[in-house]
C-alpha atoms as one frame of an Amber mdcrd trajectory, in Angstrom:
protein
   0.000   0.000   0.000   1.274   3.454  -0.861   1.418   5.735   2.154  -0.791
   8.821   1.799   1.298  11.991   1.637   0.532  15.595   2.327   2.830  18.284
   1.014   2.338  21.602   2.715   3.277  24.960   1.318   5.484  24.821  -1.745
   5.900  21.050  -1.685   7.936  21.048   1.504   7.453  19.238   4.799   5.939
  15.945   3.658   3.612  14.333   6.156   3.247  10.576   5.826   0.409   8.847
   7.617   1.632   5.707   9.363   0.121   2.693   7.538  -1.163   1.096  10.753
  -2.889   4.334  11.758  -4.322   4.899   8.294  -5.853   1.401   8.223  -7.773
   2.177  11.430  -9.238   5.414  10.055 -12.885   5.408   9.018 -13.652   5.384
   5.304 -15.043   8.921   5.583 -11.882  10.190   7.300  -9.680   8.514   4.661
 -11.719  10.037   1.831 -11.595  13.478   3.447  -7.827  13.249   3.958  -7.298
  12.147   0.339  -9.278  15.158  -0.876  -7.657  17.730   1.423  -4.069  16.468
   1.276  -3.370  18.549  -1.838  -3.350  21.632   0.404  -5.862  23.532  -1.738
  -9.193  24.927  -0.506 -12.263  22.761  -1.193 -15.839  23.868  -0.706 -18.071
  22.155   1.831 -20.412  20.519  -0.689 -17.459  18.776  -2.362 -16.355  17.375
   1.003 -19.860  16.048   1.637 -19.991  14.524  -1.862 -16.617  12.783  -1.542
 -17.123  11.467   2.000 -20.870  10.815   1.848 -20.927  12.105   5.421 -24.187
  13.165   7.030 -22.238  15.498   9.337 -19.082  16.706   7.581 -18.030  18.856
  10.542 -17.756  15.693  12.655 -15.382  14.121  10.110 -13.356  17.351   9.980
 -13.205  17.273  13.776 -11.901  13.670  13.657  -9.035  14.801  11.423  -8.308
  17.735  13.716  -8.094  15.335  16.650  -5.468  13.420  14.632  -3.330  16.548
  14.209  -4.761  18.229  11.109  -4.713  22.017  10.963  -7.720  22.721   8.773
  -8.338  26.332   7.873 -11.777  27.345   6.767 -12.876  30.511   5.079 -16.185
  31.898   3.932 -16.528  33.461   0.501 -19.763  34.380  -1.311 -21.845  32.202
   1.006 -19.594  29.141   0.568 -17.381  27.632   3.241 -14.001  26.369   2.037
 -11.765  23.974   3.960  -8.018  23.709   3.478  -5.575  21.344   5.169  -2.503
  23.459   5.881  -0.363  21.123   7.993  -0.320  18.083  10.226   0.965  18.270
  13.789   1.701  15.644  16.410  -1.371  15.198  18.587  -4.768  16.836  18.587
  -4.929  20.391  17.288  -8.207  20.728  19.191  -6.470  19.920  22.487  -3.733
  22.418  21.583  -6.344  25.151  21.193  -5.898  25.544  17.435  -9.407  26.426
  16.336 -11.024  27.917  13.281 -13.404  30.757  14.085 -15.264  30.388  10.772
 -16.481  26.909  11.784 -17.907  28.369  14.960 -19.974  30.958  13.099 -23.600
  30.347  12.325 -24.663  30.163   8.707
């Protein structure tokens, strides 16, 4: 199995998910990671389509608990999510939050 890779910024700092950890991830979390790992912004509806998740924010939260720093922005009524880096441990526990996610629609 090829290890999923995330290249942040200008192709630097590769993050490789450990194969044993990746195998334990839910299908929705794997699909979300595969979509976001390119480091580009993706709009919410695309995330829902790719993951088939009823509650996409819960799947995003799962990734954040695994160390994902996921930035979200609002533009013209759309919410965009972008994976910017992966850290050791939960970004939620470290207090790295996105204020856009906390806003009401």
